N, C-alpha and C positions, 0 to 999 in steps of 0.2 A: 396880473398874473400871466406868465408866459406859457405857451404850449410846449410840452416836452418834445425834443427833437427825436425823430424816428430814423434809425439807420436803415436806409432804403435797401441795402444789400441783405441785411438780416431779414427784413420784411419780405423781400422777394424770395429769399432762400426757403422761407417757411412754406411757400407754395409747392416746392419740390419734395416736401416731406409728407404729402398726403397720398397714402397708398391707393393705387389704381386710378388716380386722378391727375390730369395734366391741365393746369390752369393756363388759359391762353393769355400770356403776358405780351408786353411790347416786344420783348426779345424773341418770343416764338413768332410773333407777327412778322418781324423782320426776316427771320430765318425762313418762314414759309411763304413769303410774298409771291414768288413765281409759282409755287405749287397751288396756292389759292387762286391765282389768276388763271392758271390752266383749268382748274375746276370751274371757275366762272365762265370760261369759254364754252363749256358744255351746255350752257343755257341756249345756245343757238343750234338749231337742227343740223345745219350743214357741218358744224364742228363735231357734233356727236357722231355723225355718219363718217367723217374723216377719221375720227379716233377709233371707231369700231372697225373700220376697214384695215387699219394698220396702227395699232396702239403705240408701238415703239417709235415709228416714224413721226407720229403726231407729237409724242412726248419730247422727241429730240428737237422739235422746233422751239421748245421752251428752255430758258436758261436755269433749269433746275439741277440739283445735285443728283448724282447717280442713286444715292440712297432714297431720295424723294421719288425718282422715276421707278425704282424697284418696288417701293411701297405701293405705288399705284398699280403696277403690273401684277403684283401679288394680291392686290385688294386687301392689304394689311392696313386696316384703318388705324390701329394703335401705332404702328410704325409711322404712318403718315402724320398723325398728330405729334409724335415725337419729333418729326422733321418740320414742324411748324404749321401743319395743316389745321384748319379750323373745321369742326364737325359740320357747321352750316354750309361751308363751301364744299366739303367732301360729300355732302348730300347730293350734289350735282353728279358726282361720280357714281354713287350707288344707284341713283335714279336712272342714269344712263344704262345701267345694267338691269333695270327693271326691278330693283330691290327697294325695300322700305327702310325707314329709320329703325323699325323694330328688328328687322333682319340684321342691319349693321350693328345695332347695339348688342344683339345676341352674340354675333361673332366677336365683338370687342370684349365680351365678358366670358367667353369660352362656353357659351350656351347655344342651343338651337334657338331659332325664332320662337318656337312653341314654348320652350323652357323659360325663355326670357319673358314672354307674355304672361305665363303662369305666375312667375315670380312677382311681376308688377301687379297683377290682379290680386295677389295675396299681400299687397302692401309694400313691395320692394324689398331691398336688402335691409337687414337689421342694422340699426345704428351702433350696435355693440360689435366689438371685434377690433381688428388691427387698425389703429388710429395714427401711428407714427412710424415711418420707415426707419429713421435714425434711432429711435428708442426701441424698435422691435416690439411694439405693443399696439 
């Protein structure tokens, strides 16, 4: 018995149909390589200090796109993820700002940190609701 062939493009396209979710695919990893490398550089104290002193100058040392740099400057984590950022790398950025994962997740969902925490304590978001972008359901 042979295994049915999977159309890889169809398979990957399904990841783009999940409302409010960005799956970190190989394509996103390639797109965000330098953005994620920048974030990893913030693991070193001296780099965090250089970044905090002049964020734009530090970002300009990295071969990132302008959209990636602007996402960092705006602390728009959703835009950074759209630009190939990985949340675990982006954690270095919000940690540099003294912010928690809970804070970042709240901003990414349009909630305050407190609202996000309360939602999670109540069991998280309901699995009911909008399930497909292309089908509008």
